[in-house]
C-alpha positions as CSV (number, residue, x, y, z in Angstrom):
1,M,0.0,0.0,-0.3
2,T,1.8,3.5,-1.1
3,H,-0.1,6.6,-0.2
4,Q,1.0,10.1,-1.8
5,K,-0.4,12.6,0.8
6,P,2.4,14.9,2.9
7,A,1.4,13.6,6.5
8,I,3.1,15.0,10.1
9,L,3.3,12.4,12.6
10,V,3.7,14.1,16.2
11,M,5.2,12.1,19.0
12,L,5.7,14.2,22.1
13,D,5.4,11.5,24.3
14,R,8.5,12.0,26.7
15,H,8.6,8.3,28.0
16,L,11.4,6.2,26.3
17,G,9.4,3.0,26.4
18,N,6.2,4.6,24.6
19,F,8.5,6.2,22.2
20,L,10.0,2.9,21.2
21,V,6.7,0.5,21.0
22,A,5.3,3.2,18.8
23,S,8.3,3.7,16.8
24,P,7.5,0.7,14.2
25,V,4.0,2.4,13.6
26,L,6.1,5.7,12.2
27,A,8.2,3.5,10.3
28,H,5.7,1.5,8.9
29,I,3.7,4.9,7.4
30,A,7.0,6.3,6.8
31,R,7.8,3.0,4.2
32,H,4.5,3.9,2.4
33,N,4.3,7.7,2.5
34,P,6.2,11.1,2.3
35,T,6.1,11.8,6.2
36,R,7.9,13.9,8.9
37,S,7.9,13.8,12.6
38,V,7.6,16.2,15.0
39,I,9.7,14.5,18.8
40,N,11.2,15.8,21.9
41,D,14.7,16.8,21.6
42,S,16.1,14.1,24.3
43,F,15.0,11.5,21.6
44,Q,16.7,12.8,18.4
45,A,19.8,10.6,18.9
46,L,17.7,7.4,19.2
47,A,15.3,8.4,16.2
48,R,18.8,8.4,14.3
49,R,19.4,4.9,15.6
50,I,15.3,3.3,14.5
51,P,15.6,2.0,10.9
52,G,13.1,3.9,8.7
53,F,12.2,6.2,11.4
54,P,10.7,9.2,9.9
55,E,12.8,12.5,9.9
56,P,12.0,15.0,12.5
57,C,11.1,18.0,10.9
58,A,11.2,19.8,14.5
59,R,11.7,19.0,18.3
60,F,10.6,20.2,21.2
61,P,13.4,20.7,24.5
62,S,12.7,19.2,27.9
63,R,10.2,20.6,30.1
64,A,13.2,22.1,32.1
65,A,14.0,24.7,29.7
66,P,13.0,28.0,30.3
67,R,9.2,28.9,29.3
68,W,10.3,31.2,26.6
69,Q,12.2,28.5,24.9
70,R,9.9,26.3,24.7
71,A,7.5,28.8,23.2
72,T,9.9,29.7,20.7
73,A,10.0,25.9,19.9
74,F,6.6,25.8,19.6
75,L,6.2,28.7,17.1
76,S,9.0,27.2,15.2
77,A,7.5,24.0,15.0
78,L,4.3,25.4,13.7
79,R,5.7,27.3,11.4
80,T,7.7,24.6,10.1
81,I,4.5,22.2,9.9
82,R,2.4,24.7,8.1
83,A,5.2,25.5,5.4
84,H,5.2,21.4,4.7
85,Q,1.2,21.7,4.0
86,P,0.4,18.3,5.4
87,E,-2.7,16.7,3.9
88,W,-3.1,14.8,7.7
89,L,-1.4,14.6,10.5
90,A,-1.4,12.2,13.4
91,D,-0.7,12.8,17.1
92,F,0.6,9.3,18.9
93,G,1.9,11.2,21.8
94,G,-1.6,12.6,23.1
95,S,0.0,15.9,24.9
96,N,-1.3,19.3,25.2
97,S,1.3,20.9,22.5
98,G,0.6,18.2,20.5
99,A,-3.3,19.1,20.4
100,L,-2.4,22.8,20.0
101,L,0.0,21.9,16.8
102,S,-2.1,19.8,15.4
103,G,-5.3,22.3,15.6
104,L,-3.4,24.8,14.1
105,S,-1.3,22.8,11.7
106,G,-3.8,23.9,8.6
107,A,-3.8,19.8,8.2
108,P,-7.1,18.8,6.5
109,M,-7.4,15.9,8.1
110,R,-5.9,15.3,12.4
111,I,-6.2,12.0,14.1
112,C,-6.0,11.1,17.5
113,R,-6.9,8.6,20.4
114,K,-10.6,8.9,21.1
115,R,-10.9,10.9,25.0
116,A,-7.2,12.4,24.1
117,P,-6.3,16.0,26.0
118,R,-8.5,18.9,23.6
119,A,-9.9,15.8,21.3
120,W,-12.1,18.7,19.6
121,L,-9.2,19.8,17.8
122,Y,-9.0,16.8,16.0
123,N,-11.5,15.8,12.8
124,R,-10.5,11.9,12.7
125,L,-10.8,10.0,16.4
126,A,-9.2,6.2,16.4
127,D,-11.0,3.7,18.5
128,F,-9.5,2.6,21.4
129,P,-8.3,-1.5,21.4
130,P,-9.3,-3.7,24.0
131,P,-7.8,-3.1,27.3
132,E,-6.0,-6.2,27.2
133,A,-4.6,-5.1,23.7
134,H,-0.3,-4.2,23.9
135,R,0.2,-0.9,23.4
136,I,1.8,-1.3,20.0
137,A,-2.4,-1.9,19.3
138,Y,-3.1,1.8,20.7
139,Y,-0.5,3.4,18.0
140,G,-1.5,0.9,15.3
141,A,-5.1,2.3,15.4
142,L,-3.9,5.9,14.6
143,A,-2.2,4.5,11.6
144,E,-5.6,2.7,10.6
145,A,-7.6,5.4,11.0
146,A,-5.6,7.0,8.7
147,G,-6.2,4.0,6.3
148,F,-2.8,1.9,6.9
149,E,-2.8,-1.8,7.8
150,G,-0.6,-4.2,9.8
151,P,1.3,-5.6,11.2
152,W,3.7,-2.9,12.4
153,G,6.6,-5.3,13.4
154,R,8.7,-4.7,16.3
155,P,10.8,-1.9,17.5
156,E,14.4,-1.9,16.3
157,V,17.2,0.4,17.1
158,V,21.0,-0.1,15.8
159,A,24.0,1.1,16.7
160,T,26.0,3.1,14.6
161,A,29.6,2.4,13.3
162,E,31.0,5.3,15.4
163,D,28.7,3.8,18.6
164,L,30.4,0.4,17.7
165,H,34.2,1.8,17.8
166,R,33.1,4.1,20.8
167,F,32.1,1.0,22.9
168,E,34.9,-1.5,21.9
169,Q,37.3,1.2,23.0
170,L,36.0,0.1,26.8
171,R,37.5,-3.4,25.9
172,L,34.9,-5.1,28.2
173,P,35.7,-9.0,28.1
174,D,33.9,-11.7,27.1
175,L,30.8,-9.8,26.2
176,A,28.6,-13.0,25.8
177,Q,29.0,-13.6,29.5
178,I,27.9,-10.3,30.3
179,V,24.3,-10.1,32.0
180,C,23.0,-6.4,32.4
181,L,21.2,-5.6,35.2
182,H,18.8,-2.6,35.2
183,V,17.6,-2.1,39.1
184,A,15.6,0.9,38.6
185,G,13.4,2.8,36.1
186,G,11.0,5.4,35.9
187,K,8.3,4.6,38.7
188,S,9.6,3.0,42.2
189,Y,6.1,0.9,42.6
190,K,7.7,-1.1,39.4
191,H,11.0,-2.1,41.2
192,W,11.7,-5.4,42.5
193,P,13.7,-4.8,45.6
194,V,17.6,-4.0,45.4
195,E,18.4,-6.7,47.6
196,R,17.2,-9.2,45.4
197,Y,18.9,-8.0,42.5
198,A,22.1,-8.1,44.5
199,A,21.1,-11.7,45.4
200,L,20.9,-12.6,41.8
201,S,23.9,-10.8,41.1
202,D,26.3,-12.6,43.5
203,W,24.5,-16.0,42.0
204,L,25.6,-15.3,38.1
205,S,29.0,-14.1,39.7
206,D,29.0,-17.6,40.9
207,Q,27.9,-18.9,37.6
208,G,31.0,-17.9,35.7
209,L,29.0,-14.8,34.1
210,S,29.7,-11.4,34.5
211,P,26.8,-9.2,35.8
212,A,27.0,-5.5,34.8
213,L,24.9,-2.8,36.3
214,V,23.5,-0.1,33.3
215,G,21.4,2.8,33.7
216,A,21.2,6.2,33.2
217,A,22.3,9.2,36.3
218,P,18.7,9.4,38.0
219,D,19.3,5.6,38.2
220,R,22.6,6.0,40.3
221,A,21.0,5.8,43.9
222,A,19.2,2.8,43.2
223,A,22.4,1.0,42.2
224,D,23.9,2.0,45.1
225,R,21.7,0.4,47.3
226,M,21.6,-2.6,45.5
227,L,25.8,-2.6,45.7
228,A,25.7,-2.1,49.2
229,H,23.9,-5.8,49.3
230,C,26.5,-7.4,46.7
231,T,29.5,-9.6,48.2
232,R,30.5,-9.6,45.1
233,P,30.1,-6.0,43.4
234,P,29.6,-6.3,39.8
235,L,30.9,-4.5,36.9
236,D,29.2,-0.5,37.2
237,L,28.2,0.8,34.2
238,V,25.5,3.1,35.6
239,A,25.5,6.8,33.8
240,R,28.9,5.7,32.1
241,L,27.8,5.0,28.8
242,E,25.8,7.0,26.3
243,L,22.9,6.0,24.1
244,G,25.3,4.4,21.3
245,P,27.3,2.2,23.0
246,L,24.7,1.3,25.3
247,I,22.6,0.1,22.2
248,A,25.8,-1.6,21.1
249,L,26.2,-3.2,24.5
250,F,22.7,-4.7,24.1
251,Q,23.1,-6.1,20.8
252,R,26.0,-7.5,22.2
253,C,25.9,-8.9,26.0
254,G,24.5,-12.7,26.8
255,L,21.0,-11.0,28.7
256,F,19.5,-8.2,29.8
257,V,17.5,-8.6,33.2
258,G,15.2,-5.5,34.6
259,N,12.0,-4.3,35.4
260,D,9.1,-2.6,33.0
261,S,11.0,0.2,32.0
262,G,12.3,2.0,29.2
263,P,15.8,0.7,29.2
264,M,13.9,-2.6,29.0
265,H,12.0,-2.2,25.8
266,L,15.6,-0.6,24.5
267,A,17.0,-3.4,25.1
268,A,14.6,-5.7,23.1
269,A,14.8,-3.6,20.4
270,A,18.7,-4.2,20.3
271,G,18.1,-8.0,20.3
272,A,19.3,-8.6,23.6
273,P,17.5,-11.9,25.2
274,I,15.4,-10.2,28.0
275,V,13.8,-11.4,31.5
276,A,11.8,-8.7,32.0
277,L,10.2,-8.6,36.0
278,F,6.6,-6.9,36.2
279,G,4.2,-6.7,38.9
280,P,1.5,-3.7,38.7
281,T,1.6,-3.1,35.3
282,D,0.3,-5.6,32.5
283,P,2.9,-7.7,30.4
284,R,0.2,-8.2,28.1
285,R,0.3,-4.7,27.5
286,W,3.6,-3.2,28.5
287,G,5.6,-6.5,27.5
288,P,8.7,-6.5,25.6
289,L,7.8,-7.0,22.0
290,S,11.0,-9.4,21.1
291,E,10.4,-13.4,20.7
292,R,13.4,-13.7,22.9
293,A,11.7,-12.3,26.5
294,V,10.9,-14.2,29.4
295,I,8.4,-12.3,31.6
296,V,8.4,-13.4,35.4
297,R,5.5,-11.8,36.9
298,G,4.4,-11.3,40.8
299,T,1.6,-13.6,42.3
300,E,0.4,-11.1,45.1
301,P,-2.1,-9.0,44.4
302,V,-1.4,-5.1,45.0
303,P,-3.6,-3.9,48.0
304,P,-6.2,-1.3,47.1
305,G,-4.3,2.3,47.2
306,E,-0.6,1.0,47.4
307,G,1.2,2.5,44.6
308,K,1.0,5.8,42.7
309,K,-1.8,4.2,40.1
310,S,-4.4,1.6,40.8
311,F,-3.7,-1.2,38.1
312,A,-6.8,-4.4,37.2
313,D,-4.6,-7.4,38.4
314,G,-1.5,-5.7,39.5
315,R,0.8,-7.8,41.7
316,R,3.2,-6.8,43.7
317,M,7.3,-7.0,42.7
318,D,8.2,-8.0,46.1
319,S,6.0,-11.4,45.6
320,I,8.7,-12.4,43.0
321,T,11.2,-14.7,44.2
322,V,14.8,-14.7,43.8
323,E,14.4,-18.5,42.5
324,Q,12.1,-17.5,39.7
325,V,14.2,-14.9,38.5
326,R,16.9,-17.2,38.5
327,S,14.8,-20.5,36.5
328,A,14.2,-17.8,34.3
329,V,17.9,-16.5,33.7
330,V,18.8,-20.3,33.0
331,E,15.6,-21.0,30.6
332,Q,17.0,-17.7,28.5
333,L,20.7,-18.7,28.6
334,T,20.0,-22.2,27.8
335,L,17.8,-21.2,24.6
336,A,20.7,-18.4,23.8
337,P,23.2,-19.5,20.7
338,G,25.7,-21.4,21.9
339,G,24.1,-21.2,25.4
340,R,25.7,-22.6,28.8
């Protein structure tokens, strides 16, 4: 199917996981239609490493930027969008900024999901998939509203030649034996207890594997708490790897173990075998889109009112045992090429 109507795809969601899950839908549209995107500046480097992602024509600064800078960026983005004279526009992020851009874009067809903020600024509303559907189906519904058909594929990220060169400068030994551990993430109610990560890390070392902590600067505190419980400290790469070398690591490591978080989706998109730990959130909706993933979910229900949000069928993260995760690790390493 090929469309020839210029389009603008607005993706101003600030969550790494959502950006990655939406990316195959945006790339699918771009393969069949002249398309440009509007994204947050924080995802510019990531977008360049997603094959087929539509070229950004405008970028938004972070919320921490001065108000005048954000206003200037909005006006610049609006001028750019109107200059492209899109026949249609789809808002994949559902933000207030995206809604205002859409409403003022001049596009004859403006698409968003039902019940989105300022939905009255759009003239075509996509139906919600069933509650148990994976998040990618929500983004797919927006593409379907524009006349496209799936399947959408899976998220994919690829390290550049420069990324690989910089990664090789780290001289990490025996990459296939590295098990990446991401002990934090954006929302604390989705975290597995750090002392259990420490027990898992010690066990991995006893098996002759090389556990390695990964994450960004905001993950430093959780990583330090985990390290305090370790008897055999793992390799600490937290806040040491920029995006490109981190993707290179995920492409080459033996396994990734982590909570429901953006880095988990990034590792899956890079092709790493995954052990994903889920509790309050439903893996049917938020699980990694990968054939190389094993899900370990809590068994005890979340008490009413506990955590930041109320989730149907939510489970406690502390009801996941170390033994369950060990079994999933053994399963993944046995299935991997050249597994132990």
